[in-house]
C-alpha positions, 0 to 999 in steps of 0.5 A: 373214208378219211380224206385228210388225216388229223394232226395235233397242234403244238401250244407253247406255254411260258411260265414264270416260277418264283423260288424263295430259299431254293423252294418253289413259292409261285408260278405265273403264266406269262404267255400261251401261243399256238406255235403249230395249228392243228389240222382237222380230220376230213371224212367224206361219206357217200358215193364217189362220182364215177368218171365219165369214160371218154370215147375213143376217136372213131376210125374213118369209115366207121359210124360214130353212133356205135362203139367199135367200127360199124361201117357207114353204108346204106344199110347194115345188118348183124352178121348171121341174121336175116338182114340183106345188107349190103354191109354186115356187123360182126360182133356186139356193139354198143349204141352210143347215139342214134340206132340208125341201122336198127341193130339194137332190136331189144332196146337194151343199148347193145346191138347184134347181141 
């Protein structure tokens, strides 16, 4: 991927031209100056790092170990499962920290899936 496009520079050359009887008889370079330097093209090769997503602030009463709002309780089970509560989680949640309620039974990082 080209990140900076290259640009040609400008070089100014001053030449003294000699004429004899209206006919050019000689040329001499007096000076040569770079008036605008060139800009090199920059190309990046590889994988661009993916920015780390910033977690949304956890609402009060929600356990910060999970995405969404898993209630803070003595025990939380997945709704519709065989657990006996006292609190239940509706829907899938991502485990962000420690799976303190054991909602992620298969260890894939997602609970109640």
